[in-house]
C-alpha positions in Angstrom: 9.8 43.2 -36.6 6.8 41.1 -37.1 4.5 39.8 -34.3 4.2 36.0 -34.4 0.6 34.9 -35.6 -1.5 32.5 -33.7 -2.7 31.0 -36.9 0.7 30.5 -38.5 2.3 28.6 -35.6 2.1 24.9 -35.7 0.3 23.0 -33.0 1.4 19.5 -32.4 -2.0 17.8 -32.0 -5.6 18.8 -31.6 -6.4 18.2 -27.9 -10.1 17.9 -27.0 -11.0 17.9 -23.3 -13.7 15.3 -22.7 -14.4 16.0 -18.9 -16.3 19.3 -19.3 -18.5 17.8 -22.1 -19.4 14.7 -19.9 -20.2 17.1 -17.1 -22.6 19.1 -19.3 -24.3 15.8 -20.5 -24.9 14.7 -16.8 -26.2 18.1 -16.0 -28.6 18.0 -18.8 -29.7 14.5 -17.9 -30.3 15.7 -14.3 -32.2 18.7 -15.5 -34.5 16.5 -17.7 -35.1 14.0 -15.0 -36.2 16.7 -12.5 -38.4 18.6 -14.9 -40.1 15.5 -16.3 -43.8 15.2 -15.4 -44.5 11.6 -14.4 -48.1 10.4 -15.3 -50.0 7.8 -13.5 -50.4 4.6 -15.4 -53.9 4.5 -16.9 -54.9 1.1 -15.6 -54.7 2.4 -12.0 -57.1 5.2 -12.6 -60.7 4.7 -11.3 -63.3 4.1 -13.9 -67.0 3.3 -14.2 -66.4 0.3 -16.5 -67.7 -2.1 -13.9 -69.8 -1.1 -10.9 -69.7 -4.6 -9.5 -66.7 -5.7 -7.4 -65.5 -9.2 -6.8 -65.1 -12.3 -8.9 -68.6 -13.4 -9.4 -69.9 -13.2 -13.0 -71.9 -10.1 -14.0 -75.5 -10.5 -15.1 -75.8 -8.8 -18.6 -79.5 -8.2 -18.0 -78.9 -6.2 -14.9 -79.1 -2.4 -15.5 -76.0 -0.3 -14.8 -76.7 2.2 -12.0 -76.6 5.8 -13.3 -74.3 8.2 -11.6 -76.1 11.6 -11.4 -74.1 14.7 -11.4 -75.6 17.6 -9.3 -76.5 20.5 -11.4 -75.5 24.2 -10.6 -78.0 26.0 -8.4 -79.1 29.0 -10.4 -80.9 31.6 -8.5 -82.6 34.3 -10.7 -83.4 37.6 -9.1 -86.1 39.2 -11.3 -88.1 42.4 -10.9 -91.7 42.0 -12.0 -94.2 44.9 -11.6 -92.0 46.7 -9.1 -91.5 43.8 -6.7 -88.7 41.3 -6.5 -89.2 37.6 -7.5 -86.8 34.8 -6.9 -86.5 31.6 -9.0 -84.3 28.7 -8.0 -83.6 26.7 -11.2 -86.6 28.2 -12.9 -88.9 27.3 -9.9 -90.6 30.4 -8.4 -90.0 31.1 -4.6 -92.5 33.3 -2.7 -90.3 35.1 -0.3 -86.8 35.2 1.3 -87.7 32.7 4.0 -88.9 30.1 1.5 -85.7 30.8 -0.5 -83.6 30.3 2.6 -85.3 26.8 3.3 -85.0 25.7 -0.4 -81.3 26.7 -0.3 -80.8 24.8 3.0 -82.4 21.7 1.6 -80.0 21.9 -1.3 -77.0 22.6 0.9 -77.8 19.6 3.2 -77.5 17.3 0.0 -74.3 19.0 -1.4 -72.6 22.0 0.0 -69.9 22.2 -2.7 -72.5 22.7 -5.5 -71.9 26.1 -7.1 -74.6 28.7 -6.6 -74.9 31.1 -9.5 -76.7 34.3 -8.9 -78.3 35.8 -12.0 -79.9 39.2 -11.3 -81.8 41.2 -13.9 -80.5 44.7 -14.7 -83.5 46.3 -13.0 -83.1 44.6 -9.5 -81.6 46.8 -6.8 -78.1 45.7 -5.4 -79.4 45.2 -1.9 -81.8 42.4 -3.1 -78.8 40.6 -4.7 -76.7 41.0 -1.6 -79.6 39.5 0.4 -79.5 36.4 -1.8 -75.7 36.2 -1.6 -75.7 36.4 2.1 -78.4 33.7 2.4 -76.3 31.5 0.1 -73.3 31.9 2.3 -75.4 31.5 5.5 -76.8 28.2 4.6 -73.2 26.9 3.9 -72.5 27.0 0.3 -68.7 27.3 -0.5 -69.0 28.6 -4.0 -71.2 31.5 -4.9 -70.8 33.0 -8.3 -72.4 35.8 -10.4 -73.7 35.3 -13.9 -72.2 37.7 -16.5 -74.2 39.2 -19.5 -73.0 38.5 -23.0 -72.3 42.2 -23.6 -69.3 42.2 -21.3 
């Protein structure tokens, strides 16, 4: 006796269920809406196109004020002739108390300026830690170390 085959039996009509397909489409739509990153329209973003506010006409001969960005504070710790020498942005500093005063002056202007410690290989670790402690003591939030190119 032969078992009836699924392929040989006749079906009346091809019946396609639309409800699961519609559900899948709506789930995909919800997924793409949730994961989309909405960007701010560009005309709302602040710009430095015009420094003058208001409706008065702008004088074309008036110079545009420059916006100066604060440079990184680079503290070099160098060993010269067996003694430690400090340089802040290539300006020599006599001792640690002068270094502290100069760092306090810079910190009073902008505390979130990054301080980059750049010690020479011959400098002891204690001298580098002293400069790091001074930088944190005067209130700098970001103190980084410079890396050599051989790393």
